[in-house]
N, C-alpha and C positions, 0 to 999 in steps of 0.2 A: 474436758471442757463442758461448760453448761449447755444444756439443750435450749433450742429456741422456742412464742406465746400468742395465743390467738388475739387478733385485734378486738374481738368481741369480749374478751375477758377483762373485767375491770381490774385495775391495778391500784391497790390501796397503798398510800405512803407508808403505812405501818408494817407492810410486808417487808421481809428481809430481801436483800438483793438476790439471794439464791432462789427464794420463792417466786419473786417477780419474774426473773428471766426464765424460769422453768416454763412459764406460760407461753413464751415465744415459740415453743415447739409446735403450737397449734396453728400458727399462721399458715395460710394456704400459699402454695407455690403457683405463680402465674406469670403473666407477661411483664410484671413490674420489675422482675429480678433478672438482670443480664446474665446470660451464659448458662443458666440452669437447663437441664435436659427438657426438651419439649414434651417428652412422654411422661414427665413428672407433674404436668399440669393437674392441679386439683388435689395433689397429695399435700399433707401437712409437712412442714419442714422437718418435724421430728420423724415422720414416717420415711421421708427421703433420706435423712441421715442414717436411719436404722438399716437402710439397704446397703450402706457402705460401698457406694459405687466408686469406680476408678475414674480419676479426673480425665484420663486420656481415652478410655474405652467405654465409659459409662454414659455416653450421650450428651456430654457438655458441649456447648458451641463456643467458638472463638470469636473475640478475645475473651479470656477468663482470667481473673485475678485469683491467685491461690495464696493462702497464709499457712506457713509451716507450723504444724502442731508442736513439733519438737523444739523449734527455735523460740516460739512464744513461751513455752514452759521453761526453757532455760533462762530466758531473759527475766521472767517473773521471779524466778528463784534467785537470780544474781542480785537484783536490786533489793530484794528483801534482806539478803545476807549483808549487802553493802550498808544499808541503812542501820541495821542492828549493830554491825561492827563499829559504826561511827556515832552511835548514840543519837540517831536522827529519827524523828517521826516522818512518815512519808504520805503525801497526798498527791499522787500522780495526776498530771493534767489530763483530764478526760477529753479535752478538745481534740486530742490526737486521734482517737478512735471513735468517739461518741458511740461506744458499744456497751450496753448494759452487761452483756456476758463477760466482756473483758474487765469491766469494773468489778464484777463479782469475783473474778479470779484474782484481781489485784488486792481486793480486801481479804480474800482467803490467804494471800501471801503477805499479810501483815500490814497493809496500808491503813493508815489512821482515818482517811477519808478520801474524797476525790476533789480535785481542783476544777473550777469552771472559769470561763472568761466573760460570759454574757448571760442574761436572765433565761433565755431559751434553754441553754445547756442545763442550768440549775433545775428547770422544770422537768426536763428529761430525767435528770438524776433522781428527783423526788418521785417521779412516776415509777421508777424502778428501785425504790426502797433505800436510796442512799441517805444515811442519817447524819453524815458530817460533810459539809461542803465549804470549801474555801474559795471565794470568788476573788481571783487575782485581777481585780479591775475596780474602777469607781462605779458606783451604782446610784444614779440620780434620776432615773426614770420613775415617775410617780406611779404609773400603772404596775411596774415590776415591784416597787416597794410595797404597794398595797397587797399584791400576791404574797410577797415574802412575809409581811406581817401576819397574814392569815395562816401561812404554813407554821410559823413560829408559835403562834397562839394556839393552834390546834394540836401541836405535837411538842410537849414539854421536853422530849428527848432529842429533838432536832437541834444540831449544832451548826451554826453558820457564822462566818466572818467575811468581811470584804474590806477593800482599800478605801481610804479617804486621803486626799492630798491638797485640799483647799478649804478655806473658810466658807466659800460660796457653796461648795459641794455639801458640806455639813449642813448649811442652812436649808438646802433643797431636800436633803434626806429628812431632816427634822420636820419640815413643813409637810412632806408627803406622809410620813409615819403618823404625825398627829392627826392629819385629815383621815387617815385609815383607822384611827382608833386603836393603834397598836398597843398591846399590853406588855409584851416582852421587849426590852431594848435590843437593838441590833448591835452585835459586836463588830467593832471596826479596828483596823490596824492602820497606822500612818504609813503611807508609801513614801519612801525616800527615793527621789530621782537618782538615776545612775550617773548624773553629771550633766554639764551644759551640752545641749544638743541631743540629749537622750530622749527617751519617750516620756511617759507620764511620771508623776511623783513630785513632791515638794522638793525644791532645789536646795534649800539651806536648812540648817538646824533651827534658825529663827522662824522660818516658815512652818516647820514641824511643830514648834512650840505654840504658834498661833492656832494651828489646827487642833492641837490638844486642848487649848483653852476653849475653842468653839465647841468641841465635843463635850467638855465638862459642863458647859452651860445648857446642855439639853437633857431631857429625861428620856429621850427615845434612842439614844446611842450610848454605847459603853466602850471605852478605849481598852483594848486587851493586848496591844503589842505594836510591832513595827514589821515592815516587809518591803520587798522590792524585787527587782529582776536584774541580776548582774549581767545577763546577756546583752543588755543595752549600754554597757559601759563603752564610751567612745574609744576607738583604737584599743580594744580590749587586749590585754596581755595578762599573764598570771599576776604580775605585780600590781597592775591597775585594778584588776578585779578584786584582789585581796584587800587593797587599800579601801575600795568602796565598801566591801563587806565589813571591814573594821569600823568604818563610819556607822554602818547600820547597827552593829553591836553596841557601839558607844552611845548611839541615840537611845537604844533600849535602856541602857544603864542610866543615862541622864534623866530620862523620863521617870524611871523608877525612883531615882534619888530625889526627884522633885515631887514625889508622892502621887504621880499620875495614876498608879495602879492600886493605890491603898484602899479604894472602895470596892475592889473586886471581892466577890464572895469566896469563902473558904473552898479550896479545891480547884479554883480557876487558875490556870497557869498563864504566865506571860508568854505571848506567842511571838516568836522571831522566825521569819520565813524568807527564803530565797531559793534559788536553785532551779535552773532550766536543765537542758540536756547537754550543754557544752562545758559547764564549769562546776559541776557538782563536787568535784574533788576539792576545789578551792573553798566551796561552801562548807564541806566537812572539816577542812583544816581550820578555818576561822571560827566556825561555830563551836569547835572544841575549846576555844579561848573565851567563850562567854563567861563573864564573872558571876559569882554568886549574887543573886538579886534577892529582893524581899520575899519572893515566892518562887516555886519551881518554874522552869522555862521549858516550853515546848518548842523544840528546834525543828522546824517543818521544811522538808525538802519537797519540791514540786515537779521534778522531771517527768515528762510524759512520753517522749518519743522512743524510749527504751523498749516499750512493749513489743514493737515490731522491728525497731532499729531500721537500717536501710543499707543500700549499696552505694551511697553517694555522699550526701551532705553530712550526715551524722557518722558515717564510717570514718570520715576525716576528722570530725570535731570531737568525737566521744572522749571523755576524760580517761577512759580505759586505755587509750593509746599512751597516755602519760604514766599510768599506774597499772601496767600489765599484770603485775602480781596479784591484783585485786580481782581479775577475771576478764572475760571478753564477751561482749554482746554479739548476738547472731542475727544477721539480716533474715527476716521472716517472709518478706513478700517476693513473689515471682509472678510476673505477668506473662501469660502465654498467648501468643498471637500466631496466625497462620500466614504463610507466604501466599499471596494472591496474585502476584505479578512478578515476572523476572525478565524485564524488557531488554536488558543488556547484561554482559558478563560482569559489569561493575555495579549494577544496581538491582535492587529488589524492593518490593513493597509488601508490608504486612497489614493486616486488617485491624490494627489498634492505633489510635491516635490520641489527640488531646482530651477527648471525652473519656478515655480509659486509663491513661497513664499520667502520673505526676510529671510536670515539666517546668514548674516555676523556678526550680533551682538548678537542675541538671536533666539532661535527656536520659531515657532508659539505657541500660547497659546490656547488650546482647551477651548472654552467658553460655547457653547450651542450645543445641538444635536436636529436635526429635524427628527422626525420619518418618515421612508419611508412608514409606514403602514397607518398613519392617519394625518400626517402633523403637529402633536403637537410638541411644542418646550419645552425643559427642560434644566436645567443647565448640563454642562458636568462634573458632579461630578465623581471623581475617574478616569478621563480620562486625559492622559498627552501625548503630542507629545514628543517622546524621540529621534528622529533622522529623517533625510531626505536623501533619495536617489534622483536621478535625477527626477523621476516621481512618487515616492511613499513617503508617510509620514508614519513613524513608530510610532505606538500608543501603549502606555502601559495602561492597564486597571486594576484597583484594583478589589478586590472581591466585587461582587454585582453591579458593573457598568453595566448599561443597554446599550448595543450597538450591533447592528446586521448589516449584509451585507445589503447595500442599504440605510442605514441612512446617513444623511448629518451632518457633523460636521462643525460648524462655529468657525473660529479661529481668534484671534487677532494677529497682526503682530508687529514686532519691526523694527524700522528704515524706515521712509517713503521713503527716496530717493531710496533705493533698492527694495521697493515695487512697486512704480510707474514704474520703468524702466523695469519691466518684463511684462507689459501689455500695448498694444497700444490703446485699447479702453475699458474703464472701466465703467460699469453701475453705474449711480448715482441713489441711491435707497432711497425711503422714508421708514419710520418706518414700514409701513404695507406691504412692499415688492414691491411696485409699482416702476418700473423703469421710471424715468422722463427724463433722458438724458444719454448721453454717453460721457465720458471725453477722448479726444484724447491726446496722449502723443507723443513727438518727441525726442527720445533719439538716 
């Protein structure tokens, strides 16, 4: 895993992601970072990582979130293999981790680029050398568009594309880019809505044609494809998701037949993109049916949660449950908290709560107990997290459950996105407890 960069080190956009994240190792360890050993104050992150401390005996305080080095590596390799097998390019959604180190690893494992949702994320990506960004959202903020125009004009090698779904949105983009004096046009893809009652996106093919007309009337925008998010299909089922994906593919073919991509320069591919973390098997199946168009097609998958997976929401939703022969993702997060109160035989409290654990989809899952007496680890049999306060976890214990004040409980989490964003610096831990690196996040 890449080492962590001093705040004082300038980060040039022309640096590679690997070069950019190397500088993170120079950042100083201090009070900003939860759970790190107090006696590491003033060390650089790189120096602390080089000590290879043990998570349980190396001075870390509780609660502490750990990321499994082995699981992250296995997940990175699995999605690279999956994308290659199905002829897909891969731009994992960076909002999941907002970690330049993980972006660099994803690119090493074959990613075409990194997906963003909002301008701030794109700015972080550029600061850490990301050369291809797919913004899976509308972009009508004049200030952000001025920044984007500057990035594109300053770096001919920078590739960027974003959604458009309305004539008004096109007008706002054009107005802002002309005011910014943009030289390079911004590549856009028409977002097809996933159905009535879904999230963003043009609802009908006629709406898409009107957006395409509006783009063609500007000199600041260039239509390069179509995209959307199948995770918002109402009452999603394999049949409904595939039906919408076929509409998306048909839209690309219709636009191509109408000459909408004829002005693209040689070597520019038609972009067709979809794929969250719940239905990428359906995306792979339908994108395999993309017909021959007037130029090559970049079939872009955007799943992001895979990098850490989880022990709840995505454990149930992952397509690998439907296609087990293709592989298995491994949950990589474990939140360790300490029992601070055992007021009754049926109840205990740990020192981790909403500020530390994802709770928007499911409560943490008690998995193992590490004894404060001898360091032995046992399954958390009969132990359930029943609720969370700001800084306390409510734990219910069944008769016979062994648990005492001082013990550590290791918990699995649900929803990677809201796990990463509660921690600025996350220990990367090997199976024996050795901390090999620290993953910096930027939310």
